[in-house]
N, C-alpha and C positions, 0 to 999 in steps of 0.2 A: 477723541484723541487722534492726533495725526500719526498715520503709519507711513514712514518714509520708504521710498523705493530703495531696495538694496542695490548698491553699485560697487564697483571695484574701488580699492583704495589707491590713491597716488599720494606722494609726499612732496611738498614744496619746502625744502629744507627740513625743519623739524615740525612742520605743520601738516597733519594728515587731512586729506580731503576724500570724501566718499567713505564707503565701508561703514563702520560704526562711529565715525567722527561726527561732531555737531556741524551744523551749517556754518561755514566760515565766512567772515566779513572781509571784503576786499575794497580797495579804492585805487585810484590812479593819480599820480602827480600831474599837475598842470604847469609845472615849472619847466624852464629850458634845462634839459638834462645836463647840458654842458656847463651850467652854473652849479658847480658842486655844492657850494654852501647853501644855496637856496633849495636845492633838491633834497639834500640831507635834512635840512631844517623841516621841510614839509613832510618827508617820510616819517620822521620821528614825532611830529605833531599828530600825524595820522595814527601812529602806533599808540601814542598816549591816549587818543580818543577811543581806542579799542579795535583799530584796524589790524588784522592778522597777517595780511599779505598785501604788498604794494606793487603796482605795475608802473613801470617807467618807459617812456618812449625812447627808442634808439634810432633816430632818423638818419644818422651818418657816422662816419668814422671818428669825428671829433667827440660825439656823444659816447661812442663805444670806448674811446680811449680813457674815459674817466670812470668807467663802471666799477673797476676794482676798488678805487678810492671810495666811491659811494657805497659799495657793498660793505667795506670795512667799517663804515660809520653808521650803518643802518641797524635799527633795533629789531627789524622783522625781515623775513625772507622777501626776496624781490623777484619779479617777473619782468623780462625784457620784451617789449612790444616791437616787433620787427616786421617790415614788409620789403619785398622785392630784392633784397641783397643778402644772400646766404652768409657772406663774410661777417656781417654784423651779428648774426646768430652765433657763429663760431667764436667771435670775440667775446660775446656775452658769456658763453659757457666757460671760456678760458679765464674770465674775470671772476668766476665763482658765483654768477647769478643763478638762482635756484630753479627758475622756470622760464620757459619760452612761450610767447604767444605768436605763432606764425600760422600761415596757411601754406602747406608744402607746395601747392600748385603755383604760388606766385614768387618763389624765391630763386627760380632758375631751373636749369635742366635736371635730368635724373641724377647726374653725378654730384650736383650741388645738394640735392635732397639727401643723397647717400652720405655726404660729408656731415651734414647737420645731424642726421639721425644717429650716425656713428658716434659723434661727439656727445650728443645728449645721452645716449645709452651708456657710454663709458663713464660719464659723471653722474648718472642717476638723475638727470634733469627732465622732468615731464614737459610735454608739449601740449599747449592748449590750442585746439583748432577753433578759430573764431570766425563764424559766419555772420555777416551783417546783411540785412535785407536790402540795404542801399548800395551794395557793391557786388551783387551776384553776377556770375558769368552770363553774357548775352544769350548763349545757347539755352541756358535754363530759363531765362526770362521769356524767350520765344516759346519754349516747350510748354511752360505752365501759364503763359499769359501775364506774367508779372512776378513780383517777389512773394509768392505764396508760401505757406508753411511747408508744402510738399517740395517746393523748389529749394528752400533753405535746408531741409533735411537731406535731400539728395546731394546738395553741394557738400555738406558736412561729411556724409558717408563716402563721397569720392575722395576727400582728403584723408579720412580715416584709412581707407583702403591703401592709399599710398604709403602710409606708415606701417600698417599691418603686413603689407607685402615685404617689408624689410625687417619683419620680426619685432617691430616696436609697438608696444601696447600701453606704454606709460602716458596715457592720453586723458585729457578732459575736453569737453566740448561746450561751446556757447553758440546760441542761435538768437541773435538780437535783432529786434526791429523796433521802430518807433510806434508801431501798432501793438497795443496791449493784446488784442484778440489774436492777431497773427503770431505773436510771440508765444502765447500760452499754447495755441494749437501746435506750433512747431515743436516745443519741448515735449508735449504729450506724445506726439508722433515719434519723436526720437527715442523716448523712453520705452516705446514698444519694440524698438529694433536693436538697441545696444544697451549694455550695462556700464558704459563709461560714465564717470562722474560728470555732472552737469554744472556749469557755471552759468547762473541765471541773472538776467537783468533786462530792463527796458532801455534800449539805447536812445540817445538824443531825446530824453524824456522832457527836457525843458528847464525853466528857471526853478527857483527854490520851491514855491508852492505847487505849481503845475507839475514839476518833475517829481516831487514827493508824492503827490496824489497818484499820478500814473504808475510810478514804481510800486507804491503800496498796493494798488489794486492788482497789477500784474503779478508781482512777486507774492502777494498774499494768496492769490488763486493757486499759483504753482506750488507754493510751500504747503498749502492746505491739501493739495492733491498728493503730497509726499515727494514732489520733485524739487531738485535743487540741492546741491552739495556745497556750493560756495556762491556768494552773491555780491553784486555791486549795484548800488543805487547811483545812477548817472544823473548828475545835476549840472546845470550851467551856473555854478556857484563854487564857493570854497569847498574843496574835496573833504575837509573835515566834517562839513555838514552831511555829506553822503554817509559817513560812518554813523553819525547820530541817528539818521533816518533808518538805516539798516538795522541797528540794534532795537529801535522801537518797533519795527515790523516783526522781528523775531520775538520780542517780548509780548507783543499783542497776541501772537499765536501760541504762546506757551512753549516755544522751542528753546530759547536761551534768554538769560538775563544778564545785564551788566549795568552797574551804577544805579542811582536812585530813580524811582518812578515818581515824577512830579505831577501831582493832581492840582489843577487850578481852575477856578470857575471862569466862565466866558465874559463876566461882567454884565451889569445891567444898570438901570437908573438908580438902584439902591446903593451902588458902590460909592464909597466916600473916601477911598484912598487911590493912589496910582497903582492899582493892582497889576496892570499890564507890565509896568516898569519893574515892580517888585518881583513878579514871577520870572521875568526874563533875567533879572540880575541873580536870582537864586539859581536858576538853571545854568547860567554862565559860570558861576562860582563852583558849581558841583560837576562841571563837564568832565573832569578827569578823575572823579571819584569812581572806584570800581565796586565798592560794597553795594549790595542790593538792599534797599529799604524804600519806604514810601514817605514822600514829603507832600504835604498839602499847603497850598497858598491860596487862601480864600478871602473874599472881600465883602461879605454882607452877613447880616444877622439871621437870614433865613436858612440857608444851607451851610454856611460857613462853619459854625461851631461843630455841627455834626460830622461834616467831612473831615475837619481837622482832627477831631477826636479819633476817627477811624484810622488815621495815618500813624506811622511810627513817630513822626514828629510833624507838627503843623502850626500854622498861624492863621488866625481869623482876625482881619483888620476892620476897624470902623473909624469914625471921625475922631482923630486924635488919640486912638487907643487900639492896641493889638493884644490879643490873648494867645499865648503860646501853649500848645498842648504837646504832651509826650505820652504815647501809649494810652491815650484816653484820659489822661489826668492833666489838669491845668498846672503848668509849671510856674508861670507868672504873667503879670500884665505889664505891657510896655506903653508908656505915655509919650506922645509926640510922634507924628508920622515919620519924621526924619530918623527916629531911632528904631523903626521896625526892622529894617534890613540888618544893621550891625548887631542888634540884640538877638535876632533870630539866627544869624550865622554863628554867634557865640554858642547858642544852644545846640545847633547842629554839630559844631566841633566837639562839644562835650559828649554828644550822643555817639559820634564816630570814635572818639577816644575809648569810650566804654566798649563799643562794638569790636574794636581792634584789640581790646584787652590791655590797654595802656593804663 
């Protein structure tokens, strides 16, 4: 059983992070923030997929000017991602954005840091200090000979000290690198030094498959070690996919569950139906379902019936015939491969109606 490191609690709107809260799932919009309709649409698609906090880029005053409207239409709390210009942070706080992602050292002089900290403290807006191995200060790179875990942690603690000096401790920290091993080592080292909540992730992880693998390995190790209070899976892909991968990582470690677990066989020469297509369509149709149950989509006579019987609801398909199981019992047989998906979805809908007490 995983024993999580005890950290302080911060709150992004009504979502608690750290303390006794579960590991939270985050993502980030890849829309142009100035395009309000597209940004709101993506935020709410992420929310429907199970994303609990969404980060949006605020690169300029035009983006800052629409934050209040975006905030009013968002289903979940928002974090403004800001670099170099403290005025954008102040505008985000004024617009009602619930969190800031800044590095105090790159938003201007001491007076500008004072202004942002004062505004964040007054509104109860936490600040995430985000250190990226690809953008460390040159002095640290020279000191440590590169973007080592030690360099990343020292950078984070320098930024933390700037906030603590001003009496601000509503902080969470991220230490992201494209290297799984460096990222893991950095978070472990940080956890030995401070008890601020950790936002964990492998940055620039890559495309869908490569990024999911790297993120699963890195985040899996960290979460198994009890580290990580909120997480983002970073993919060069639709951000909604990031949310799905994040939930599967949490499910596989027994930390949280959301939606159905879909069990499907990898196919082989015995497969006589388009099992890949069938499994993908079932997954797509159940993407926004929140209830937790097990669905089996199997495609051969060897393991299929047994696996399908073990699931809450399942189908084992063969040439021109599918057998639908529910709780280990045969519900009915479906003839014709073209009928497998629609008939199986009907049974899933019946199952869900009963589960929801309708």
